[in-house]
N, C-alpha and C positions, 0 to 999 in steps of 0.2 A: 333225592340224590342230587348233589351239585352238578351243574352243567356248564360247559364252556361256551361262551357266546360265539356266534358266527363271525362277528367282527374281530374277536381275539384270534380265532383260528386263521382268518384271512390275513390279519396283520402278521402273525407268526410265519405264515406261508410266504408272504412278501419278503420278510426279513431273511428267511432261508434262501430264497431265490437270489436276493441281492448279495448275500455272502458267497454263494456258489459262483455267481457271475464275477464278483470281485476277485476271488481266488483264481478263477480260470483266466481272467484277463492278466493278472499279475504273473501267473505262471508262464503264460504265453509270451508276454513282453520281456520277462526276465531273460529268456533265451536269446533275445535279439539285441541286448545291450542298449546302446544309445538310440538305435533305430526304434526299438520297442518303446523306449521312453518318449521319443518324439511322437509316435503314433498315439500313445495313451494321452499325452499332454494335449495334442491337437484335438482329438476326438472328445475328450472330457470338456473342453471349452465350447464345444458345439452341440454334442449329442449325449454321450454316455455318462454314467454316474460315478465311475471309478476314478478317484483323484490320483494325479501323478505323484503326489507326495509319498505314496506307498512304494514307489520305485526310487524317488529322489533320495529318501533317507537311507535305505540300505546301500544304495550305490555310493553315496557319499561316505558312509562308514567304511566301505571296502576299497575306496580309491587309493591309489598308490602314489599319486603325485599331484601337485597344485594344478598342473595342466589338465589332468583328468577331472579334477573338481571344477575347473573353469568350463570344461566341455559339458559336464552334467548341468551346470547352471545355465549355460547358453542354450543348450538344446531344450531343456524344460521351459525356459522363459519364452524363447522365440517361437517354439512350436505351439505353446499355449496361446500366445497372442495371435498367431496365424490362424489357429483353429477357431478363436473367438470371432474372427472375420466370417468364418463359415456360419457361426451362430447368428451373427449380425445379418447375414444374407438370408438366413432362414426366417428371421423375424421380419426382414424387409419385404419379402415376397409372401410369407405366410400370414403376417399381420396378426390382429387380435384373435381371429378364430384359432390360430395355432396355440396361442397362450392359453386360451380358454380350454383347449382340448388336452394339452400336455402338462400344464403347470397348475399347481393348486391355486384356486382363486385368491386366497389370502396372501400367498407368497407373491403371486403375480401383481396384486395391487400394491404391496409394499415395495417391490422392486421398481415398479413403474413410478411410484411416488419418490423413491430414492433417486432415480435418474432424472426425474423432472425437477425435484427440489434442489438437488445438489450437483447435477450435471456431471462434469468430469470427476469431481470428488467422490461421487457415488460409485462411478465405475472403478476408481482407484480402490475404494473400500471393498468392493466385491472381489476385486483381483487379489487383494491382500488377505482377506479373511475367508472363512468357510461358507460365506454367502454364495448360493449357486451362481457361478459365473456365467454358465451357459444361458440360464433363464434371463439374467440381466442383459446378456448379448442379444437374445431374442427381443427383449423389451426395447433395447436401444435401437435395434433395427426397425421394429414396428413403429417406433416413435420418430424415425428419420433423424436420429442424432447425428451430428457431424462425425463422419467416420475417422477423421484425423484426430479429433479430440478423444474419441473412443479408443483408438489405438494407443495414443500417447499415455492416457490414464491407465490403461490396462498394462502397458509395458512397464510403467513405473511401479505399479502395485505388484505385479508378478515378479519383477526383479527383486523387490524387497523380500517378498515371501520366500521364493526359492533361494535367494542369496543368503538369507539367514539360516535356512535349513542346511545348505551346503557348507557354509562357513562354520557353524557350530559343530555339526557332526563330522565334517571332514577335517577340521583343524583341531578340535578339542573333543573328539568322539569318545575316547577312553575316559577322560575326566568327566564328561557329561554323563556317560553311563554310570560312572561311580557316584555321581551326584544324585541321580534319580533313585539310587538304592538307599539314600539317607532319608529317614522318616521326616526330618525337619524340612527337607525340600518339599515334600508333599503337603506338609502343614502350612508352610508359607504360601505355596501355590494355591492351596484350597482357600485360604483366607483372602488372598489377592483376587482370585477368581470370583469369590462371593461378593466382594466389595465392588468389583467392576460389573458383575452380572446384573445387579439391580437397576442401575441407571441405563445400561445398554439394553436390557430387556424392555424397560419402559419405553425407550426411544424406538426400538424396533417394532413393538406392537402398536405404538402410536402412529406409525406410518400407514396402518391399515384403517385409520379413522375414515368414516364416510365423509364425503364432501359436506362441509358446513358443521360437522360434529364438533370440531374444536371451538368454533365460535359460539355454539350453544351451551358449552360447558361453563 
């Protein structure tokens, strides 16, 4: 009789807990409007795993004026950057033992290499993309990165990330929702993602090469 491995059960259990946590956080924050967005944005950049995008997007769709859109953008961006300073401080005082305990070893090595090799550009990339921003903040703090560079790169990256979400959904929300119902949209998006995934995946996993591995190849 087929059996389910303990690893699979454990993985599914973690996924269920994460989904429940995400829903609980979003439900709580939604009742507090911009204040809830600020709390989620700040804590995500330092500690917790729920991304503020899950609030930014529906809030942008429901915004009634350009001023409201601007407030959503400003609160999400500034709160996230301020929160990342908390993550930086955690890394500064917790050091490598913190990374080894709470971050996956492979992810920690890649992010450490990212900040070491690319400096502010690495911070910008993490702030712009789904790369774990808080873990990179811990890494930057543990590595004593110049906090001014860290803040500037994070502010730039988060501004672009949240700015695009707010602009697209707030200004062209109905058109965008209509667009994603078109099968051609998903076909083009799928092909584009596949083309971009191969080199990006190779680059990302290449950051985890052991010291000297690149020279031996």
